[in-house]
C-alpha positions as CSV (number, residue, x, y, z in Angstrom):
1,M,9.2,7.6,21.6
2,A,6.3,7.3,19.3
3,T,5.3,5.3,16.3
4,Y,3.3,7.0,13.5
5,A,1.5,5.2,10.7
6,V,1.2,7.2,7.5
7,G,-1.1,6.6,4.6
8,D,-0.3,6.7,0.9
9,I,2.3,9.3,0.1
10,Q,2.4,8.8,-3.7
11,G,5.1,11.3,-4.4
12,C,3.6,14.1,-2.3
13,H,6.9,15.1,-0.8
14,E,6.0,18.7,0.3
15,E,2.9,17.4,2.2
16,L,5.0,14.7,3.8
17,L,7.5,17.3,5.1
18,R,4.6,19.4,6.5
19,L,3.1,16.3,8.2
20,L,6.4,15.4,9.8
21,E,6.6,19.0,11.1
22,R,3.1,18.8,12.5
23,I,3.8,15.6,14.4
24,A,7.2,16.9,15.5
25,F,8.9,13.7,14.2
26,D,12.2,13.1,15.8
27,A,14.3,10.5,13.9
28,T,16.5,9.9,17.0
29,R,13.5,8.4,18.9
30,D,10.4,8.1,16.8
31,R,9.5,5.6,14.1
32,L,7.4,5.8,11.0
33,W,5.2,3.0,9.5
34,L,4.4,3.7,5.8
35,A,1.4,1.9,4.4
36,G,2.7,1.5,0.9
37,D,2.4,3.5,-2.4
38,L,5.3,5.8,-1.6
39,V,5.5,6.7,-5.3
40,N,3.6,7.5,-8.4
41,R,0.9,10.0,-9.5
42,G,2.3,12.7,-7.3
43,P,5.0,15.3,-8.2
44,D,8.1,14.2,-6.4
45,S,8.4,10.4,-5.9
46,L,12.2,10.6,-6.2
47,S,12.5,12.8,-3.1
48,V,10.1,10.5,-1.2
49,L,12.2,7.5,-1.9
50,R,15.5,9.2,-1.0
51,W,14.0,10.5,2.2
52,A,12.6,7.0,3.2
53,R,15.9,5.2,2.4
54,G,17.9,7.8,4.3
55,L,16.0,7.2,7.5
56,G,17.2,3.6,7.8
57,D,15.6,1.6,10.5
58,R,13.5,4.5,11.7
59,V,11.1,3.7,8.8
60,V,9.1,0.5,8.1
61,A,7.5,0.5,4.7
62,V,5.3,-2.1,3.0
63,L,5.0,-2.4,-0.7
64,G,2.0,-1.1,-2.5
65,N,0.7,-1.7,-6.0
66,H,2.4,1.5,-7.3
67,D,5.7,0.6,-5.7
68,L,5.6,-2.8,-7.4
69,H,4.7,-1.2,-10.6
70,L,7.7,1.1,-10.4
71,L,10.0,-2.0,-9.9
72,A,8.4,-3.8,-12.8
73,V,8.8,-0.8,-15.1
74,A,12.4,-0.3,-14.1
75,S,13.1,-4.0,-14.8
76,G,11.8,-3.6,-18.3
77,R,9.1,-6.2,-17.7
78,A,6.1,-3.7,-17.8
79,P,5.4,-0.6,-19.8
80,A,4.9,2.7,-18.1
81,K,1.3,4.0,-17.9
82,R,0.1,7.3,-19.2
83,R,-0.5,8.7,-15.7
84,D,2.7,7.5,-14.2
85,T,5.1,10.1,-12.7
86,L,8.1,7.8,-12.3
87,D,10.6,9.4,-14.8
88,G,12.5,11.2,-12.1
89,I,13.3,8.0,-10.3
90,L,14.1,6.1,-13.5
91,A,16.6,8.8,-14.6
92,A,18.2,9.4,-11.2
93,P,21.9,8.7,-10.8
94,D,21.1,6.8,-7.6
95,R,18.2,4.8,-9.1
96,E,19.7,1.4,-8.6
97,E,20.3,2.1,-4.9
98,L,16.8,3.3,-4.5
99,L,15.2,0.5,-6.4
100,D,17.3,-2.1,-4.5
101,W,16.0,-0.5,-1.2
102,L,12.4,-0.6,-2.4
103,R,12.7,-4.2,-3.6
104,R,13.8,-5.3,-0.1
105,Q,10.7,-3.9,1.6
106,P,8.1,-6.4,2.9
107,L,4.5,-6.9,1.7
108,L,3.4,-7.3,5.3
109,H,4.8,-6.1,8.6
110,W,3.8,-7.4,12.0
111,E,5.0,-5.8,15.2
112,D,3.6,-5.0,18.7
113,G,0.2,-6.5,18.0
114,H,-0.4,-4.6,14.7
115,A,-0.2,-5.9,11.1
116,M,0.5,-3.4,8.3
117,V,-0.3,-4.2,4.7
118,H,-1.0,-1.9,1.8
119,A,-4.5,-3.1,0.8
120,G,-5.8,-5.9,3.1
121,L,-5.9,-9.5,4.1
122,L,-8.2,-12.1,2.6
123,P,-10.9,-13.2,5.1
124,G,-9.6,-16.7,5.3
125,W,-6.1,-15.7,6.2
126,S,-4.9,-15.4,9.7
127,V,-2.1,-12.8,10.2
128,D,0.4,-15.7,10.6
129,R,-0.8,-17.3,7.3
130,A,-0.7,-14.0,5.5
131,R,2.9,-13.4,6.8
132,E,3.9,-16.8,5.3
133,L,2.3,-16.1,2.0
134,A,3.8,-12.6,1.8
135,G,7.2,-14.1,2.5
136,E,6.8,-16.4,-0.6
137,V,6.4,-13.3,-2.8
138,E,9.2,-11.4,-1.0
139,R,11.6,-14.2,-1.6
140,E,10.7,-14.3,-5.3
141,L,11.0,-10.6,-5.5
142,R,14.6,-10.8,-4.3
143,K,15.6,-14.0,-6.1
144,A,13.8,-13.8,-9.5
145,P,12.1,-10.4,-9.8
146,R,11.8,-10.3,-13.5
147,R,10.0,-13.6,-13.6
148,L,7.6,-12.3,-10.9
149,F,7.0,-9.1,-12.8
150,E,6.2,-10.9,-16.1
151,A,3.3,-12.7,-14.4
152,M,2.2,-10.1,-11.8
153,Y,-0.4,-8.2,-13.8
154,G,-4.0,-9.4,-14.2
155,N,-7.1,-10.1,-12.1
156,E,-7.2,-13.9,-12.4
157,P,-7.5,-16.2,-10.5
158,A,-10.0,-14.2,-8.6
159,R,-10.1,-16.6,-5.6
160,W,-7.5,-18.0,-3.3
161,S,-6.8,-21.7,-3.1
162,D,-4.0,-23.4,-1.1
163,G,-3.5,-25.5,-4.2
164,L,-2.5,-22.6,-6.5
165,R,1.1,-22.8,-7.7
166,G,3.6,-20.6,-9.5
167,A,2.5,-17.4,-11.2
168,D,-1.2,-17.8,-10.3
169,R,-0.4,-18.2,-6.6
170,H,1.9,-15.2,-6.6
171,R,-0.7,-13.1,-8.5
172,V,-3.5,-13.7,-6.0
173,I,-1.2,-13.0,-3.1
174,I,-0.1,-9.7,-4.6
175,N,-3.6,-8.7,-5.6
176,A,-4.9,-9.4,-2.2
177,L,-2.2,-7.6,-0.3
178,T,-1.8,-4.6,-2.6
179,R,-5.0,-4.1,-4.6
180,M,-7.9,-5.6,-2.8
181,R,-10.9,-3.5,-1.6
182,M,-14.0,-5.5,-2.0
183,L,-15.0,-9.2,-2.4
184,G,-17.9,-10.8,-4.2
185,R,-20.5,-13.3,-2.8
186,Q,-18.1,-16.3,-3.2
187,G,-15.2,-14.5,-1.7
188,E,-13.7,-13.6,-5.1
189,L,-11.6,-10.5,-5.6
190,E,-13.6,-7.7,-7.2
191,L,-10.8,-5.4,-8.3
192,A,-12.7,-3.2,-10.8
193,Y,-14.6,-1.2,-8.2
194,A,-12.7,1.5,-6.4
195,G,-15.4,3.8,-5.1
196,P,-16.9,4.2,-1.6
197,P,-18.5,1.1,0.0
198,A,-21.9,2.8,0.1
199,G,-21.9,3.0,-3.7
200,A,-20.7,-0.5,-4.4
201,P,-22.7,-2.9,-6.7
202,R,-25.0,-5.2,-4.9
203,G,-23.3,-8.3,-3.5
204,L,-19.9,-6.7,-2.8
205,V,-18.5,-6.4,0.7
206,S,-15.5,-4.6,2.0
207,W,-12.7,-7.1,2.8
208,F,-12.6,-6.0,6.5
209,D,-16.4,-6.5,6.9
210,V,-16.6,-10.1,5.9
211,P,-18.1,-12.1,8.8
212,G,-15.7,-14.4,10.5
213,R,-12.6,-12.8,9.1
214,A,-9.6,-14.7,10.5
215,S,-7.5,-11.6,11.1
216,A,-10.2,-9.7,13.0
217,G,-8.4,-10.1,16.3
218,T,-5.4,-8.0,15.1
219,P,-5.6,-4.3,14.2
220,V,-4.7,-4.0,10.5
221,V,-3.0,-0.8,9.3
222,C,-3.6,-0.3,5.6
223,G,-4.0,2.3,2.9
224,H,-4.9,2.0,-0.8
225,W,-8.6,3.0,-0.7
226,A,-8.8,6.8,-1.1
227,A,-12.6,6.7,-1.6
228,L,-13.0,5.0,1.8
229,G,-11.1,7.7,3.6
230,L,-9.8,7.6,7.1
231,V,-11.4,4.8,9.2
232,L,-10.3,4.0,12.7
233,R,-11.9,1.1,14.6
234,P,-10.6,-1.5,16.9
235,D,-9.6,-3.9,14.2
236,L,-8.7,-1.4,11.4
237,L,-6.7,1.7,10.7
238,A,-7.4,2.7,7.1
239,L,-5.2,5.7,6.4
240,D,-5.4,6.6,2.7
241,S,-7.2,10.0,2.7
242,G,-6.4,10.8,-0.9
243,C,-3.6,13.3,-0.7
244,V,-2.5,12.8,-4.3
245,W,-6.1,13.5,-5.4
246,G,-6.4,16.8,-3.6
247,G,-7.3,15.3,-0.2
248,K,-5.2,14.9,2.9
249,L,-2.1,13.1,4.1
250,T,-2.8,11.3,7.4
251,A,-0.6,10.0,10.2
252,V,-2.0,8.1,13.3
253,R,0.1,7.7,16.4
254,L,-0.3,4.0,17.2
255,E,0.2,4.4,21.0
256,D,-3.0,6.4,21.4
257,R,-4.5,6.7,17.9
258,A,-4.2,10.4,17.8
259,V,-4.8,11.7,14.2
260,F,-2.6,14.2,12.4
261,Q,-3.4,15.5,8.9
262,V,-2.2,18.1,6.3
263,E,-4.1,19.3,3.3
264,R,-2.8,18.9,-0.3
265,E,-1.7,22.4,-1.3
266,A,-1.9,21.9,-5.1
267,S,-4.7,19.5,-5.9
268,G,-3.9,16.7,-8.3
269,P,-6.4,15.3,-10.8
270,R,-9.5,13.8,-9.3
271,P,-10.7,10.5,-10.6
272,R,-14.3,10.3,-11.7
273,G,-16.7,9.4,-8.9
274,G,-14.1,10.1,-6.2
275,A,-12.5,6.7,-6.7
276,A,-8.8,5.9,-6.4
277,V,-7.2,5.1,-9.7
278,E,-6.0,1.5,-9.9
279,T,-2.6,0.4,-11.2
């Protein structure tokens, strides 16, 4: 039995099937951890969702920003964006079953000493605290999703405070867990920059390199940052290697950190500067 963590699929269904063949995935014994952004920008998000739902408890998926965007668009609380490739899901006869499955996925998964989240954890959050905060949004997503989606978009507040309430509180939690890459000097979320850390404006630091990060003792599995690429270190498994942008789709076996990759056969559009496009 093995557990494989897989980076951002984003509708790249053909590459996903080739990756599963490469790792010899066996659904009777193995498990998959999906680091979010199952859908959007790639050519076949519908098949990816059907595949993931069909695997039942053999798959653990966390919600990424593109997954939340799909749910918001489907609810009528957000407009589709020009580069979205979500029409196949929205027009599918089984759309409600797929959307219901997606809506019930967590923002953070913790198991066997690993935490998985799409983007990252704010430096002041321990894994236990992050799990509590993710749970607040997950409950809102299941109880009052339209209210959540109406207030989800935006970059403010840029800093976390335990005193935040309502929509502002949920927005910061969502932005940290699904959109964060870098932080400013005062610990504020800097969501505009999506390029590689080496090219970042002065004063910005990658969320995982902030000194004294409370979650540093737990390996964090994440995706979201295509311009960062594959990074494996004791406290971090960053798996977004930019498949949808013409890069690779990556899986890492958690038991021994063996790396498996497949190339994108038909390259998608490349964002300027090599940066991942933000929702």
